[in-house]
C-alpha positions in Angstrom: -17.2 -46.4 -31.2 -19.0 -47.6 -34.3 -19.5 -51.0 -35.8 -16.3 -50.7 -37.8 -14.2 -49.3 -34.9 -11.1 -51.1 -33.7 -8.9 -51.3 -30.6 -5.1 -51.3 -31.0 -2.7 -52.4 -28.3 0.9 -51.3 -28.8 3.3 -53.5 -26.8 6.9 -52.1 -26.8 9.4 -54.8 -25.7 12.4 -53.2 -24.0 15.4 -55.6 -23.6 19.1 -55.8 -23.8 21.3 -58.9 -23.1 23.0 -59.2 -19.7 26.4 -57.6 -20.5 27.9 -57.6 -17.1 30.6 -60.1 -16.1 29.8 -60.8 -12.5 33.3 -61.9 -11.7 34.9 -58.6 -12.8 32.0 -56.2 -12.5 32.7 -54.8 -15.9 30.2 -54.3 -18.7 31.5 -55.9 -21.9 29.3 -53.8 -24.2 27.7 -50.3 -23.9 24.2 -50.9 -25.3 22.2 -50.7 -22.1 23.6 -47.2 -21.5 23.4 -46.0 -25.1 19.8 -47.2 -25.6 19.0 -45.8 -22.1 20.1 -42.3 -23.1 18.5 -42.5 -26.6 15.4 -44.7 -26.3 14.1 -45.9 -23.0 13.4 -42.6 -21.4 12.4 -41.1 -24.7 9.7 -43.6 -25.4 7.9 -43.0 -22.1 8.4 -39.2 -22.2 6.8 -39.0 -25.6 3.5 -39.9 -24.0 3.5 -36.7 -21.9 2.3 -34.8 -24.9 -0.4 -37.3 -25.9 -2.6 -38.1 -22.8 -5.1 -40.0 -25.0 -2.5 -42.6 -26.2 -2.5 -45.7 -24.0 0.2 -48.4 -24.5 1.9 -51.4 -22.9 5.6 -51.5 -22.1 7.3 -54.8 -21.5 10.4 -54.1 -19.3 12.7 -57.1 -19.0 14.1 -57.3 -15.4 17.6 -58.0 -16.5 17.6 -54.7 -18.4 16.1 -52.8 -15.5 18.7 -54.1 -13.1 21.5 -53.0 -15.5 19.9 -49.6 -15.9 19.9 -49.2 -12.1 23.5 -50.3 -11.9 24.5 -47.5 -14.2 22.3 -45.0 -12.3 23.1 -45.9 -8.8 26.4 -47.9 -8.7 28.6 -46.1 -11.1 28.7 -49.0 -13.5 31.0 -48.5 -16.5 31.6 -50.0 -19.9 34.6 -50.0 -22.1 33.4 -47.1 -24.3 32.6 -45.0 -21.2 36.1 -45.5 -19.9 37.5 -44.5 -23.3 35.3 -41.4 -23.2 36.3 -40.4 -19.7 40.0 -40.4 -20.4 41.4 -36.9 -21.2 42.1 -36.6 -24.9 45.6 -35.3 -24.2 46.4 -38.4 -22.2 45.1 -41.1 -24.6 47.6 -43.9 -25.4 47.9 -45.6 -28.8 45.5 -48.4 -27.8 43.0 -45.9 -26.6 43.1 -44.0 -29.8 42.6 -47.0 -32.0 39.8 -48.1 -29.7 38.0 -44.8 -30.1 38.5 -44.8 -33.9 37.0 -48.3 -34.1 34.1 -47.9 -31.8 33.0 -44.3 -31.8 31.2 -44.5 -35.1 29.0 -47.4 -34.0 25.6 -46.0 -35.0 23.5 -45.2 -38.1 25.7 -42.9 -40.0 22.9 -41.3 -42.1 20.9 -40.2 -39.0 23.4 -40.0 -36.2 26.6 -38.8 -37.8 26.0 -37.0 -41.1 23.6 -34.5 -39.7 26.5 -33.0 -37.7 29.2 -31.6 -39.9 32.1 -31.9 -37.5 31.2 -35.5 -36.6 30.8 -36.4 -40.3 34.2 -34.7 -41.0 35.8 -37.0 -38.4 34.2 -40.1 -40.0 35.6 -39.1 -43.4 39.0 -38.5 -41.9 39.0 -42.0 -40.4 37.5 -43.6 -43.5 34.3 -45.4 -44.1 35.5 -48.9 -44.6 38.8 -49.7 -42.9 40.5 -52.7 -41.4 41.8 -52.9 -37.9 45.4 -53.1 -39.1 45.1 -49.6 -40.6 44.0 -48.0 -37.3 47.5 -47.3 -35.8 48.5 -45.4 -38.9 45.2 -43.5 -39.1 45.4 -42.7 -35.4 48.5 -40.6 -36.0 46.6 -38.3 -38.3 44.1 -37.3 -35.6 44.9 -34.4 -33.3 44.1 -34.1 -29.6 41.2 -31.8 -30.5 40.0 -34.4 -33.1 39.8 -37.1 -30.4 38.1 -34.8 -27.9 35.5 -33.8 -30.5 34.9 -37.4 -31.3 34.5 -38.4 -27.6 31.9 -35.6 -27.3 30.0 -36.3 -30.5 29.6 -40.0 -30.1 28.0 -39.7 -26.7 26.1 -36.6 -27.6 24.5 -38.2 -30.7 23.2 -41.0 -28.4 21.0 -38.6 -26.4 17.4 -38.4 -27.6 16.0 -35.3 -29.4 13.5 -34.5 -26.6 16.2 -34.3 -24.0 18.4 -32.2 -26.3 15.5 -29.8 -27.0 15.0 -29.3 -23.3 18.6 -28.8 -22.4 20.2 -25.4 -23.2 23.6 -26.9 -22.4 23.2 -29.7 -25.0 21.7 -27.3 -27.5 24.8 -25.0 -27.1 27.1 -28.0 -27.7 25.2 -29.0 -30.9 25.4 -25.4 -32.1 29.1 -25.1 -31.2 29.7 -28.2 -33.3 33.4 -28.7 -32.4 36.4 -27.5 -30.6 34.9 -29.0 -27.5 36.6 -28.8 -24.1 37.0 -31.5 -21.4 34.3 -29.6 -19.5 31.9 -29.9 -22.5 32.5 -33.7 -22.4 31.7 -33.9 -18.7 28.4 -32.0 -19.5 27.4 -34.8 -21.9 28.4 -37.6 -19.6 26.6 -36.0 -16.7 23.5 -36.0 -18.9 24.0 -39.7 -19.6 24.1 -40.4 -15.8 21.0 -38.3 -15.2 19.0 -40.0 -17.9 19.9 -43.4 -16.7 18.5 -42.4 -13.3 15.3 -41.1 -14.7 14.2 -44.2 -16.7 12.6 -46.3 -14.0 10.9 -43.4 -12.2 9.5 -42.1 -15.5 7.8 -45.4 -16.4 6.4 -45.6 -12.9 5.1 -42.0 -13.2 3.3 -42.7 -16.5 2.0 -46.1 -15.2 0.7 -44.5 -12.0 -1.4 -42.0 -14.0 -2.9 -44.9 -15.8 -1.6 -44.2 -19.3 0.5 -47.3 -19.7 0.6 -50.9 -18.5 3.9 -52.3 -17.4 4.6 -56.0 -18.0 7.5 -58.3 -17.7 9.5 -61.2 -19.2 11.2 -64.1 -17.3 14.1 -62.4 -15.6 17.1 -63.1 -17.9 15.1 -63.5 -21.1 15.3 -67.3 -21.4 13.4 -69.3 -24.0 11.2 -70.6 -21.3 9.8 -73.7 -23.1 13.4 -74.9 -23.8 14.6 -74.4 -20.3 11.6 -76.3 -19.1 12.2 -79.2 -21.5 14.4 -78.8 -24.6 12.8 -81.7 -26.3 9.7 -79.6 -27.0 11.6 -78.2 -29.9 11.1 -81.4 -31.8 7.4 -80.7 -32.2 8.2 -78.1 -34.9 11.6 -79.5 -35.7 11.2 -83.2 -36.0 14.6 -83.7 -37.6 16.4 -82.1 -34.7 19.1 -84.4 -33.4 20.1 -84.0 -29.7 21.6 -86.9 -27.7 20.7 -85.2 -24.4 17.8 -83.3 -22.9 18.1 -80.1 -21.0 15.2 -80.0 -18.6 15.0 -77.6 -15.6 11.4 -76.8 -14.7 12.7 -75.4 -11.4 14.9 -72.8 -13.3 12.0 -71.9 -15.5 9.9 -71.2 -12.5 12.8 -69.3 -10.9 13.1 -67.0 -13.9 9.3 -66.2 -13.6 9.3 -65.8 -9.8 12.3 -63.5 -9.8 10.8 -61.4 -12.6 7.4 -60.9 -10.9 9.0 -60.1 -7.5 11.5 -57.7 -9.0 8.7 -55.9 -11.0 6.5 -55.6 -7.9 9.4 -54.1 -5.9 10.2 -51.5 -8.6 6.7 -50.5 -9.6 4.5 -51.3 -6.5 2.3 -53.9 -8.2 2.6 -57.3 -9.7 2.5 -57.4 -13.5 -0.7 -58.8 -15.1 0.9 -59.5 -18.4 4.0 -61.3 -19.7 5.8 -61.2 -23.1 7.8 -64.5 -23.0 11.2 -64.0 -24.5 11.0 -64.1 -28.3 7.3 -64.8 -27.9 8.2 -68.4 -27.1 5.4 -70.4 -25.6 4.3 -74.0 -24.8 1.6 -75.6 -22.8 4.1 -76.7 -20.2 4.9 -73.2 -19.0 1.3 -72.1 -18.5 0.9 -73.4 -14.9 4.1 -71.9 -13.6 3.4 -68.5 -15.2 -0.1 -68.5 -13.8 1.2 -69.5 -10.4 2.7 -66.0 -10.0 -0.4 -64.1 -10.9 0.2 -63.5 -14.6 -3.2 -63.1 -16.4 -2.2 -62.9 -20.0 0.7 -63.7 -22.4 1.4 -62.6 -25.9 3.0 -64.4 -28.9 3.0 -64.3 -32.7 0.1 -64.8 -35.1 1.8 -67.9 -36.6 1.5 -69.7 -33.2 -2.2 -69.0 -33.4 -2.4 -70.4 -36.9 -0.7 -73.6 -35.9 -2.8 -73.8 -32.7 -6.0 -73.5 -34.6 -4.9 -75.4 -37.7 -6.3 -72.4 -39.7 -4.1 -70.6 -42.2 -6.7 -68.4 -44.1 -6.7 -64.9 -42.6 -10.0 -64.0 -44.3 -12.1 -64.9 -41.2 -10.1 -62.4 -39.0 -9.5 -65.0 -36.3 -6.3 -63.1 -35.4 -8.2 -60.0 -34.1 -9.4 -61.3 -30.8 -8.0 -62.9 -27.6 -8.2 -66.6 -26.7 -7.9 -68.8 -23.6 -5.1 -71.4 -23.4 -5.5 -74.3 -21.0 -3.2 -76.8 -19.3 -4.0 -79.0 -16.3 -6.9 -76.8 -15.1 -4.8 -73.6 -15.6 -6.3 -70.9 -17.9 -4.3 -68.1 -19.5 -5.5 -65.3 -21.7 -3.6 -65.0 -24.9 -3.2 -62.3 -27.5 -1.3 -62.6 -30.9 0.8 -60.0 -32.7 0.0 -58.7 -36.2 3.3 -59.5 -38.0 2.7 -57.1 -40.9 2.1 -53.9 -38.9 4.9 -54.7 -36.4 7.4 -55.3 -39.3 6.2 -52.1 -41.0 7.2 -50.0 -38.1 10.3 -52.0 -37.4 11.7 -52.2 -40.9 9.8 -50.3 -43.5 8.7 -46.9 -42.4 12.1 -45.7 -41.3 12.9 -44.6 -44.9 9.5 -43.0 -45.5 8.3 -39.5 -45.0 6.5 -39.5 -41.6 3.2 -38.4 -43.1 3.2 -41.1 -45.8 4.2 -43.8 -43.2 1.4 -42.8 -40.8 -1.1 -42.7 -43.7 -0.2 -46.2 -44.7 -0.3 -47.4 -41.1 -3.8 -45.9 -40.5 -5.0 -47.2 -43.8 -4.0 -50.7 -42.9 -5.9 -50.4 -39.6 -9.0 -49.1 -41.4 -8.7 -52.0 -43.8 -8.7 -54.5 -41.0 -11.6 -52.8 -39.3 -13.7 -52.7 -42.5 -13.2 -56.4 -43.2 -13.5 -57.7 -39.7 -16.4 -59.9 -38.7 -15.4 -59.7 -35.1 -17.1 -57.4 -32.7 -14.7 -55.0 -31.0 -11.6 -56.4 -32.8 -8.2 -56.1 -31.1 -5.1 -55.4 -33.2 -1.9 -56.2 -31.3 1.2 -54.4 -32.5 4.2 -55.9 -30.6 7.8 -55.1 -31.4 11.2 -54.0 -30.0 10.9 -50.6 -28.4 14.5 -49.5 -29.0 16.3 -51.0 -31.9 14.6 -49.4 -34.8 14.7 -45.7 -34.0 18.3 -45.0 -35.1 17.1 -45.9 -38.6 14.5 -43.1 -38.5 15.4 -39.4 -38.9 15.4 -37.6 -35.6 15.2 -40.9 -33.7 11.6 -41.5 -34.9 10.3 -38.3 -33.2 8.7 -37.0 -36.4 7.0 -40.4 -37.0 5.8 -40.7 -33.5 4.5 -37.2 -33.3 2.5 -37.7 -36.5 1.2 -41.1 -35.5 0.2 -40.1 -32.0 -1.6 -36.9 -33.2 -3.5 -38.9 -35.8 -4.5 -41.6 -33.3 -5.5 -39.0 -30.6 -7.8 -37.3 -33.1 -9.3 -40.5 -34.6 -12.7 -41.5 -33.2 -12.6 -44.9 -35.0 -9.3 -46.2 -33.5 -8.9 -46.5 -29.7 -5.5 -47.3 -28.2 -5.7 -49.5 -25.1 -3.5 -51.4 -22.7 -3.8 -55.1 -23.0 -5.3 -55.6 -19.6 -7.8 -52.8 -20.2 -9.1 -54.5 -23.3 -9.2 -58.0 -21.6 -11.2 -56.6 -18.7 -13.6 -55.0 -21.0 -13.9 -57.8 -23.5 -12.7 -61.1 -21.8 -12.0 -63.9 -24.2 -14.5 -66.7 -24.7 -12.9 -69.0 -27.2 -10.6 -71.8 -25.9 -7.7 -72.9 -28.0 -7.7 -76.6 -28.9 -4.0 -76.5 -28.1 -1.1 -74.1 -27.7 1.4 -74.8 -30.3 5.0 -74.7 -29.0 7.1 -72.1 -30.8 8.4 -68.5 -31.0 7.7 -65.4 -33.0 10.1 -66.5 -35.7 8.7 -69.2 -38.0 6.6 -70.6 -35.2 9.5 -72.8 -34.0 12.7 -72.6 -31.9 15.2 -73.1 -34.7 17.1 -69.8 -34.2 17.9 -70.9 -30.6 18.4 -74.6 -30.9 18.5 -75.6 -34.6 22.1 -75.1 -35.5 25.1 -77.1 -34.6 26.5 -74.2 -32.5 23.2 -73.8 -30.7 23.2 -77.5 -29.7 26.7 -77.2 -28.5 25.7 -74.2 -26.3 22.8 -76.2 -24.9 25.2 -79.1 -24.3 27.5 -76.8 -22.3 24.4 -75.7 -20.3 23.5 -79.3 -19.7 26.9 -80.4 -18.6 27.4 -77.5 -16.3 23.9 -78.0 -14.8 24.7 -81.7 -14.2 27.9 -80.8 -12.3 26.4 -77.9 -10.5 23.5 -80.0 -9.2 25.9 -82.4 -7.4 27.4 -79.7 -5.2 25.3 -76.5 -5.2 23.5 -77.5 -2.0 26.9 -77.5 -0.2 26.7 -73.7 -0.4 22.9 -73.3 0.1 23.3 -73.2 3.9 27.0 -72.8 4.5 27.5 -69.8 2.2 24.1 -68.5 0.8 25.9 -65.5 -0.8 28.0 -67.8 -3.0 25.0 -70.0 -3.7 23.0 -67.0 -4.9 25.8 -65.9 -7.3 26.2 -69.5 -8.6 22.4 -69.7 -9.2 22.4 -66.2 -10.8 25.2 -67.2 -13.3 23.2 -70.2 -14.4 20.1 -68.2 -14.9 22.0 -65.6 -16.9 23.5 -68.3 -19.1 20.0 -69.6 -19.9 19.2 -66.3 -21.6 18.1 -66.4 -25.2 20.6 -63.8 -26.5 23.6 -66.1 -26.6 22.0 -68.5 -29.0 20.6 -65.7 -31.0 24.1 -65.0 -32.4 25.1 -68.7 -32.9 24.5 -70.3 -36.3 24.1 -68.5 -39.6 20.8 -66.6 -38.9 22.3 -63.6 -37.3 25.7 -62.1 -37.1 27.3 -58.9 -35.7 30.8 -57.5 -35.2 30.5 -58.7 -31.6 29.6 -62.4 -32.1 32.9 -63.4 -30.5 32.3 -61.2 -27.5 28.9 -62.8 -27.0 30.4 -66.3 -27.2 33.1 -65.4 -24.8 30.7 -63.8 -22.3 28.4 -66.9 -22.5 31.2 -69.2 -21.6 32.5 -66.8 -18.9 29.2 -66.9 -17.1 29.4 -70.7 -17.0 33.0 -70.7 -16.0 32.2 -68.3 -13.2 30.0 -71.0 -11.7 33.0 -73.2 -11.1 35.3 -70.4 -10.0 32.7 -69.3 -7.4 32.5 -72.8 -6.1 36.3 -73.1 -5.9 36.4 -75.8 -8.6 38.4 -76.2 -11.8 36.8 -74.9 -14.9 36.0 -77.8 -17.2 38.2 -77.9 -20.3 35.4 -77.7 -22.8 34.5 -74.2 -21.6 37.8 -73.0 -22.9 36.7 -73.9 -26.4 34.5 -71.3 -28.3 31.0 -72.4 -29.4 31.4 -70.4 -32.6 33.0 -72.4 -35.3 34.8 -74.6 -32.8 35.0 -77.4 -35.4 36.5 -75.1 -38.0 40.3 -75.2 -38.4 41.8 -71.7 -39.0 44.4 -71.7 -41.7 47.7 -70.1 -40.6 48.9 -67.0 -42.4 52.0 -69.0 -43.5 52.3 -72.7 -43.6 55.6 -74.6 -42.6 57.9 -75.1 -45.6 60.6 -77.3 -44.0 61.5 -79.1 -40.8 62.9 -76.8 -38.1 65.2 -77.3 -35.1 65.4 -74.0 -33.1 67.5 -73.6 -30.0 65.1 -73.3 -27.1 66.7 -70.2 -25.4 64.0 -67.6 -25.7 65.9 -65.7 -28.3 66.1 -65.6 -32.1 69.5 -67.2 -32.2 69.8 -66.8 -36.0 67.5 -65.7 -38.8 67.0 -69.2 -40.2 65.9 -71.1 -37.1 62.2 -70.1 -37.5 62.3 -69.0 -41.1 60.5 -72.2 -42.3 57.9 -72.2 -39.6 54.2 -71.7 -39.9 52.9 -68.3 -38.7 49.7 -67.1 -37.2 49.7 -63.3 -36.9 47.2 -61.8 -34.4 46.8 -58.5 -36.4 45.7 -60.5 -39.4 43.5 -62.9 -37.4 40.2 -61.7 -38.9 38.6 -61.1 -35.6 35.6 -58.9 -36.1 36.0 -57.2 -32.7 38.7 -54.6 -32.4 41.0 -55.3 -29.5 42.3 -52.1 -28.0 45.4 -53.9 -26.7 46.7 -57.4 -27.3 49.5 -59.1 -25.3 50.1 -61.5 -28.2 51.7 -60.5 -31.5 52.2 -63.8 -33.3 52.5 -67.6 -33.0 55.0 -69.7 -34.8 54.9 -73.5 -35.1 56.8 -76.3 -36.8 58.2 -79.8 -36.4 61.3 -81.9 -36.7 61.1 -85.6 -36.7 60.3 -86.0 -33.0 59.2 -82.6 -31.6 56.6 -79.9 -32.0 58.0 -76.4 -31.7 56.1 -73.3 -30.7 57.1 -69.7 -30.5 55.1 -66.8 -29.0 56.0 -63.2 -29.8 54.5 -60.4 -27.7 53.7 -56.7 -28.4 55.9 -55.5 -25.6 59.3 -56.6 -24.3 59.2 -59.5 -21.8 61.0 -57.3 -19.3 57.9 -55.2 -18.8 56.5 -56.0 -15.3 52.9 -56.6 -16.4 53.8 -59.9 -18.1 54.3 -61.3 -14.6 50.6 -60.8 -13.9 49.6 -63.2 -16.6 49.2 -66.9 -17.0 49.5 -68.7 -20.3 47.8 -71.8 -21.6 48.4 -73.7 -24.8 45.6 -76.1 -25.7 46.4 -79.0 -28.1 43.8 -81.4 -29.4 44.6 -84.6 -31.3 43.2 -87.9 -29.9 42.8 -86.2 -26.6 42.7 -82.6 -25.2 46.0 -81.5 -23.7 46.9 -78.3 -21.9 50.3 -76.8 -21.1 50.2 -74.0 -18.5 53.0 -71.7 -17.4 53.7 -68.1 -16.3 56.6 -65.7 -16.8 57.3 -64.7 -13.2 60.8 -66.0 -13.6 61.8 -65.6 -17.2 64.8 -67.7 -18.2 66.0 -70.6 -20.3 64.1 -73.1 -18.1 60.5 -72.4 -17.2 58.4 -74.9 -15.3 55.0 -75.9 -16.7 52.0 -78.0 -15.9 51.1 -80.6 -18.5 47.6 -82.2 -18.2 45.1 -84.1 -20.2 41.4 -84.0 -20.2 39.7 -86.9 -18.4 37.5 -89.3 -20.4 34.3 -87.8 -18.8 35.5 -84.4 -19.9 34.9 -82.9 -16.5 38.4 -82.3 -15.2 42.2 -82.4 -16.0 44.6 -85.2 -15.1 48.2 -84.0 -14.4 50.8 -85.7 -16.6 54.6 -85.9 -16.5 56.0 -82.8 -18.1 59.5 -84.2 -18.5 60.8 -83.5 -22.0 58.8 -80.3 -22.5 61.2 -77.4 -22.6 60.2 -73.7 -22.3 62.4 -70.7 -22.4 61.7 -67.0 -22.2 63.8 -64.0 -22.9 62.8 -61.8 -25.8 60.3 -64.4 -27.0 58.8 -67.6 -25.6 59.9 -70.9 -27.2 58.7 -74.4 -26.5 59.7 -77.9 -27.5 57.1 -80.6 -27.0 57.9 -84.3 -27.8 55.2 -85.5 -30.2 55.0 -88.8 -28.4 53.5 -87.0 -25.4 50.7 -85.8 -27.7 50.3 -89.1 -29.6 50.5 -87.3 -32.9 51.4 -89.6 -35.8 53.0 -88.4 -39.0 50.5 -86.8 -41.4 48.0 -86.2 -38.6 46.6 -82.7 -38.0 46.3 -81.4 -34.4 44.4 -78.3 -33.3 46.2 -75.6 -31.3 45.0 -72.5 -29.5 46.8 -70.1 -27.2 45.2 -68.3 -24.2 46.3 -65.4 -22.0 44.7 -65.2 -18.5 44.8 -62.7 -15.7 43.5 -63.7 -12.3 42.1 -66.9 -13.9 40.0 -64.8 -16.4 40.6 -65.3 -20.1 41.6 -62.0 -21.7 42.8 -63.3 -25.0 42.4 -66.4 -27.1 44.1 -66.9 -30.4 42.6 -67.7 -32.8 39.6 -65.8 -31.5 37.4 -68.6 -32.9 38.4 -72.0 -34.0 42.0 -73.4 -33.8 45.2 -73.4 -35.8 45.6 -76.6 -37.7 49.1 -78.0 -37.6 50.0 -81.2 -39.5 52.8 -83.4 -38.5 55.2 -83.9 -41.4 55.5 -87.2 -43.3 58.9 -88.7 -44.2 58.8 -87.0 -47.7 57.6 -83.7 -46.3 60.7 -81.7 -47.2 61.1 -83.2 -50.7 57.5 -82.4 -51.5 57.9 -78.8 -50.4 61.2 -78.5 -52.2 59.6 -79.7 -55.5 56.8 -77.1 -55.0 
């Protein structure tokens, strides 16, 4: 290599959140499977055709464990279950679930290229609301649903696999009028691909073409788990009245990752991409303790560490040494511009033009560099960008890898290969604590919702530490599950979706799953789930406006029936179908909630989507949460519907860790066609003009399956003495 040659280290970060609910064994979202069939095997297999290309793949253990669950344990997600049902046997909820979910991909590159798939999208409509789905579903034939089941899953199989499979090529050529056997061909290929991923990476690693690295097991922001107050270095105005600090959990996340990696690939990893590139000096010793030789993070961390913000001296293009208490760690820093170009820019370009631009940028760095043997680190997600490229990025990668293979000036290397050849000499004056986003931790701890999530973690950790050792020797199996749930809840992905930085149609599901992991800790230990875990982190302080406000005082007969048209006519209404939840629910138990007052009572009415005589309602438990000056809960079931239903009435204790049973006398519940409740307001300490917050939950086997509103609470205001006269004037 000449004077102006340059080394380039691609680090592809492969990660998905932990979607599995350990209590039910179900996968809440399908993205491990779908990215597995489209991206993970694909990215490794690409290198078979380019033996000169050397790269680093960072494989997060929690991702690998989920991949292996699909491959070896017949794991299933909701969309897989919808796919496996025969099209001729789909129920109404199945059909609306398919229509809502089976176009979740990039339409330009994964739907429109296939005429029949695109036809089905147009038939459904581009922009629809959930309430339209039942009507639209009736317009789709059995064959339409079967074709949609096949096309959704077929489109999530990578182009290399399709090209090598005559069966898949035949299905693409056929285009439609698929059979149930055709569908099973596609799903068998999904299963096969999931089983090939880990062996493929080991194969390419064993031949020396790639380096495999890891991340702390469940992708936590390790510096924050170690000591959340470190966030105040870059966020001095951050206000937190508690400190989450668990160095033992931080170490456990690293230990489990290294041991898992060694078990799967036969050697300990030398390198580590800390989740979200998040670093601090505190974590250096515990990472080094397990044999990690190098870590990577973002260029802005380097700038802050050096106190140098002028890129003209090319300080970015070399490795450094970070030190803490005698521990040394090699550090490399990503080039933000080139990583973002691949991740966000080149997808809309012609492959040749994109590669010309990329190579040109590398030449520019090499020509201007005053560093001998400069290293350019290009670090980014290895799965999320490719659906935005035509042909899943295959044209771009083929063009790029050919150019790099033939270029004598640019040498691709694994990170460890470079560090062994050119070990760093310069020691950083400090390692600035932060992540790859704006050199701080704001995304994960800067919003009100983030702080609330960390507060939940803190409070659960406090409780757990008082009794977890009871299980350590007596029941190590339970102890391990309790520990695992805590480590999962410490993952970064939950707080990624809190606050206003990021949003998706599945925000509520992420929130629900985060709280479910924490609730599982108490259920595994045989303890009551703390009341606060029933309250969503997302917009919990926000009051949801009902779809109709009360217009007059009401005094319904509590008999579980609509005795006459007028008894609930003036009540407020919250309709589930209009609730604005971003996630489509394939089936809901609850249809609507009604509420209103007279001078001394709060009245509630619950309507269901199926008659109460249906046996399944006896499987459920119901809870009504009411917050005014305190947090109250009314719990009941419908095992014995009638005009008198017993209930438990409880209030949250002052330490917010448990419930205290209260006298339920005066609370009346009746169930026949509907459920009606009368609750004396004096039991809730609601004064006239005060607003209380109400939410309603449906549980099955102690697991929350519905919560309305999905986020926030319904605000109900106790009437004043002139309430009716004011409303009459209006």
